[in-house]
C-alpha positions as CSV (number, residue, x, y, z in Angstrom):
1,M,6.7,20.1,-19.7
2,A,5.9,22.0,-22.9
3,N,2.6,23.7,-23.5
4,I,0.5,22.3,-20.6
5,S,-1.7,24.1,-18.1
6,E,-0.8,24.5,-14.5
7,I,-3.6,22.1,-13.5
8,E,-2.4,19.5,-16.0
9,A,1.2,19.9,-14.7
10,K,-0.1,19.2,-11.1
11,A,-2.1,16.2,-12.3
12,L,1.1,14.8,-13.9
13,A,3.1,15.5,-10.8
14,D,0.5,13.7,-8.7
15,I,1.2,10.5,-10.6
16,D,4.8,10.6,-9.6
17,S,3.9,11.4,-6.0
18,G,1.2,8.7,-5.9
19,H,-1.5,11.2,-4.7
20,G,-5.1,11.2,-6.0
21,W,-6.6,9.7,-9.1
22,S,-6.0,10.1,-12.9
23,T,-8.1,10.0,-16.0
24,D,-7.2,8.1,-19.1
25,Q,-6.4,11.5,-20.7
26,I,-3.9,12.4,-18.0
27,L,-2.3,9.0,-18.1
28,A,-2.1,9.2,-21.9
29,R,-0.2,12.5,-21.6
30,Y,2.1,11.0,-18.9
31,Y,3.1,8.0,-21.0
32,S,2.9,9.9,-24.3
33,V,0.4,7.5,-25.8
34,T,-3.2,7.6,-26.9
35,R,-6.2,7.1,-24.5
36,K,-7.0,3.9,-26.3
37,T,-3.5,2.6,-25.5
38,I,-4.1,3.3,-21.8
39,W,-7.3,1.2,-21.9
40,D,-5.6,-1.5,-23.9
41,W,-2.7,-1.7,-21.5
42,S,-5.1,-2.0,-18.6
43,K,-7.0,-4.8,-20.3
44,Q,-3.7,-6.6,-21.0
45,G,-2.5,-6.2,-17.4
46,K,0.3,-3.8,-18.4
47,L,-1.2,-1.1,-16.2
48,P,-3.3,-1.5,-13.0
49,K,-7.1,-1.7,-13.6
50,P,-9.1,1.5,-13.3
51,K,-11.7,2.0,-10.6
52,K,-15.3,3.1,-11.3
53,I,-15.7,6.0,-8.8
54,S,-19.2,7.0,-10.0
55,P,-21.6,5.9,-12.7
56,N,-19.9,8.1,-15.3
57,R,-16.3,8.3,-14.0
58,T,-13.5,5.8,-14.2
59,R,-10.1,6.7,-12.7
60,W,-6.7,5.1,-12.0
61,N,-5.4,5.3,-8.5
62,N,-2.1,7.2,-8.7
63,A,-0.6,5.2,-5.8
64,E,-1.1,2.0,-7.9
65,I,0.3,3.7,-11.0
66,K,3.4,4.9,-9.0
67,A,4.0,1.4,-7.6
68,H,3.6,-0.1,-11.0
69,N,6.1,2.3,-12.5
70,E,8.6,1.4,-9.7
71,R,8.2,-2.3,-10.4
72,V,8.7,-1.8,-14.1
73,T,11.8,0.3,-13.5
74,N,13.2,-2.3,-11.1
75,L,12.6,-5.1,-13.7
76,K,14.3,-3.1,-16.4
77,A,17.3,-2.4,-14.1
78,N,17.6,-6.1,-13.2
79,E,17.4,-7.2,-16.9
80,F,20.1,-4.7,-17.8
81,L,22.4,-5.9,-15.0
82,G,21.8,-9.5,-15.9
83,E,22.8,-8.8,-19.5
84,L,25.7,-6.7,-18.4
85,Y,27.1,-9.4,-16.2
86,G,26.1,-12.3,-18.4
87,E,23.4,-13.6,-16.0
88,S,19.9,-14.7,-17.2
């Protein structure tokens, strides 16, 4: 991971391990997109919905993000295998 702080590196690793909570900024860094894209994806159902953990703080549950990433990976693998073997 190029040019990131130790704290940010841990926050990114926490997503993969499913521990804790992430901000839109951390998720944007993780997916290499803008913060706006993270919010758009959440509104479109492409990411889990964030949780309001206090009046001024909204966070995504890393366990939900990890589970979502695993589902997407499995879908992509199944689509690839279907195309490879001529199944739809």
